[in-house]
N, C-alpha and C positions, 0 to 999 in steps of 0.2 A: 258760266253764269250767263243767262239770257236777260237782256234788258228790253223791256217793252218800250217801243218808241211811239209816243202818242202822235196822232195825225194832227198836223197843224190846221187850226180852224181857218176856214175861208173868211177873209176880211169882208165885212159887210160893205155893201155898196156905199161909197162915199167916204169909207175909213181910209186913212193914209196908208200907203204901202210900207212905210218904215216900220209900222207896228207889226206887220206880218213878218218882216225880216228879223225883227228882234225876237219874236217867238221862236223862229227856226234856229237862230243862233243859240238861244237858251237850251233848246232840246239837244243840239249837238254838243254843247258844253257838258251837259249832264252825262252824255254817252262817253265822252272822253275821260271823265272822272272815274268811270267804272272799268277802264282798260287796265291790264296789269302793267306795271312799270318794269321794262327790260333793263338788266344791269349793263353798265358800260364795259366795253372790252378792256381787259386788264392791260396795262402798258407792257408787261413782259412778253406778250405775243408779238407785238411790233418789234421789240428788241431782239427776239429770237430770229425773226425774219431778216432783220438787218445783219445779225451775226452770220446767218447762213449765207447770205449774199456775199459778205466779206470773206468768209472762208472759201467759197468757190473761186473768188477772184484770186486769193492767195495760192490756191492749188494750181490754177492756170499759170500764174506767175512763176511758181517754183518748178513746174514741169518745163516751162520754156528755158529756165536757167539750166536745168538738168540736161536738156537736149543740147544746149550750147556747150556745156562742159564736156559731155560725152563726145561730141563731134571734135572739139579741140584736142581732147586726149587721144582720140584715134588718129588724128592728123599728126600729132607729135610722135606717137608710137610708130606710125608708118614712115615718118620722115627721118627719125633718128634711131639710135640704138646700135649696139655692137652685134656682131654675128651671134655671140652666145646669148645676148638678150633676146634676139629674134627667135633663136631656137627654144629658149626658155618660155617665151610667150606662146609659141606653137605647141610646146609640150603641155603648157597649162590649159590652153584651149582644147587640145585633144583630150586631156584628163577630164575637163569639165563636160565635154560632149560624151565621153565614155561613162562618166558618172550619171549623167542624165539618161543615157541609153540603158544603163543597168537598172536605174529606178523604174524606167518604163517597162523593161522586160520583167522586173520583179512584180510590178502591178499586174501585168498581163498573165504571169505565171500564177499569181494568187487567184486571179479570176478563173483561169483554167482549172485550177485545183478545186475551186468552189463548184464549178460546173460539173467536174468529174465526180465529186462527192454526191451532188444531187442526182446525177445520172445513175451512180452506183446504188443510191438509195431507192430510186424508182425501178431500176432493173435489178431485181434481186438475183436472178439467174442469168448469167452471161450466155450469149450464143456459143455453141460448141465450137464453131469454126472461127471465132474471134481470136485475133492475135494480140498478145500483150503489147502495150505501148513500148516503144524503144526510142532512145536518143539518136538523132540524126547527126552523127559526128563524122566529118570527113577524115580520110586517112591522113592527110597532111597535117591536120590539127593535132592528131595523136602522134605525129612523126612516125608513121608506119608506112612501109612500102609493100603494096599488095603483090600478089603473084602475077596477075595479068599485066602484060607489058605496057599497054596503053595507059591503064590506071597507074601503073608504077611510074612511068615517065611524068604523068601529070602531077602525081604526089611529090616526086622529087623536085620538080621546078617550083611547085607551090611552097615547099618548105624553104628553099633558099631565097626565093623572091620575097617571101614574107620577112625573112631575116634581113635582107637588104633594105626593105622598106622601113625597118625599125633600127637601122644602124645609128641614127642620131641618139636614140636612147642609150645605146651602148657607149657612144662617145661621151655623153654627159656623165654617165655613171662611172666610167673608168678614167676620164680625163686623159685619154690616150693622145688626143690632139695637142694637149698642152705639155706633154712629156718632153724633156730635152733630149737631144741626140746623145746617145751613149747610155741611156737608161736600160738596165737589164734587171728584171724583177720577176721572182717566182715565189708566190705565197700559197701555202697549203695549211688551212686551219679547220678545226672541227667545231661545228655549230649544231648542238642538239643531236639529231639523228643523221646529219649530213656532213660530208667533208667538202669544203669550199676551196676552189682552185682559182687563182688569178695569175695571169702571165702578162707581162709588158716587156716589149723590146723595141728600141728605136735606134736605127743606124742610118748612116749616109753612105750611098754607093756611088762611086765615080763612073756612072754610065747613064745613058738615056733611059727615061722612065718606061718607054714602050719596049725597049730591049730587055730591061730588067723584068718587066711583067711577062714577056714571052718566055724567058729562061725559067722563071718560077712556074709558069703553066706547064712547060715541058717536064719539069721535075715532078709535078703532081701527077701528070698523066703517065709517067713511066717510073714511078718510085717503088716498083715491086722488088722485094729482096728481103733477106734475113740478116739481121745484125745480132750481136751477142745477146742482148736482152730485149730485142724488138723485131717485129715482123711487119712489113708493109705489103699490102695487096691492093691492086686496082681491081675492084669487083665488077664495075660496069661503067660505061661511058654513056652520057646523055647529051647528045649533040656536040657541037664544037666547043662549047663553053661549060660543060657539066661533066663531073666525074665523081664516082662513088668509091671511096678509099676506106680500107679497114686497117687499123693499127692495133696490133696485139703486143702487150708488154708482159714481162715476167721479171721476177727477182733473181732467177738463175737462168741457165741456158736451156732448160728443158720443160719448165712448168709455167704455162701462161696463167696470168692472174687478172688482167684487166684488158678490156677491149673498147676501142673508140671507132665507131662507124661514121665517118664524116661524109656528108653530102657537100660537095665543093662546087662553086660556080664562079666564073670570072665575069666582071662587069668593067668594060673599057669606056672611059670618058676622054675628054679632050686632053687634059694634063694629068690624069689620074687613072690608075688601074686598081681595082678593088677585088679582092678574093673574099667570098663569104663562105664560112664553114659552119655547118650545123649538124649535130649528131642525130643519127636515126636511132630511135629507141626500139623499134620492132620491125623485123624483116621476115615476111612470110616465105620468101624464096631462099634467103641465106640467113637462117636464124643464128642467134648467138649461142655459143657452146655453154652448156650448164656449168654453174660454179664460178663464172667470171663476173667481175665487177663491170658494169656498163656505164660509161660516162655520159652525162647530160651536159653538153658543152655548146657554147656559142662563141665563135671566133671570127676575126677579120684580119686581113692583111691589106693595108692601104699603102700604095706606092704613089708618090706625088713628086713632080718635078720642082726642084728648088733652085735651079740655075741651069746653065748650059752643061749638058752631060753630067748632071748631078741629080740624084734621086734620094728622097727620104723614104725609108720603109718603116712603117709602124705596124707592129704585131700586137694584137690584144686577144686574150682568151679569158673567158669567164665560164665557170661550170661547177658541177657538183657530182659527187658519188655517194652512195649509201654508206653510212658509217658501219653498218652491220653487214658483213659479207654474206653472200648466199650460202646455202648448204653445199657441202663438198668443196668449198673454196680452199685452195692451197694456203691462203692467208690464215686460216683457222689453225693450221698446224705449225705456225711459226711463233716464236717468242716476240717478234717485232710487232708493235701496235699497227693497226690498220692505217692510221694517219701517217705514221713514219714510212710505212711501205708504199703508200700512194705518193708521198713526197719523193721517195727514191725513184719510183717508176716515172713520175712526171718530169723529174729532173733529167732522166735519161731521154725521154721524148723531146724535151725542150732542147737539149744539147744536140741531138741528132737532127732535128729540124733546122736548127741554126746552121749546122754543117751542110745540109742538103740545099738550103735556100741561099747560102752565101754567094 
């Protein structure tokens, strides 16, 4: 709405100036009466602003408390804790990192699949010379020894070095470091489609740890021979601390039934000698005979000084075999169950190794 503002008349000559001022004030008063009345700001707006400021202050305060608590907890964890607690924390951190890495790889794989589907939709006809995508899996991850000698040596050392790096996991799972001297245990159980094997043996030897380690290594490097139900073969040496051994077992003197191809490596430390054993599952140069059970095992022999000329030797084996024998297996022709047959053969291996390593 537009209000016409009348022009103030000019005061005649000799008329007082106050009369003119009164006229102007009257005009502006009329103008202000025509202006719309603006509502007052509701009080809740001010209250919301005050609450927002308060909440921000609380966030800063709680964040400061969280940083202090985290720092103190990290200091406590680093300062105290037993050996096993430290190992458990390391395992937990490694598990968390692995889980995060798996999630990241999963998201990356989903993105790649999405891109691949879009490309396949756009490119209706693939180029004739294009090769199908393949998984880039190293030989050592598949526990496979290739034919080429350079690649074969690299795969061998990668297999046993990876097993040595993960020994703490084996220690935690088997509790072999907590086992008392004199423990002798062999378990063979069936779980779904697998036969699980667990071996523990702890003894004390009255000799220097380095001397015991050297004797054990000499045994592994020269343990070729045939026993009533077992055959040992040194297939290949890999440097001064690596050897590839084949153990073939049977239920009788003539028919082999199971084969263990062990990659063995020696690790010498100040007061400890460790032997790591990991089975090879595929060998291009020396393939497994058809019809034999192939063991999937991880084992270690830890020799540690416990006094002057006293050595504690701890042997731990964990592994599995298929519950269903392959075609043409001699075990299929026997009335004995596969689990009982494996137990009998592993018992023979266990007793023979005890005798050789004594």
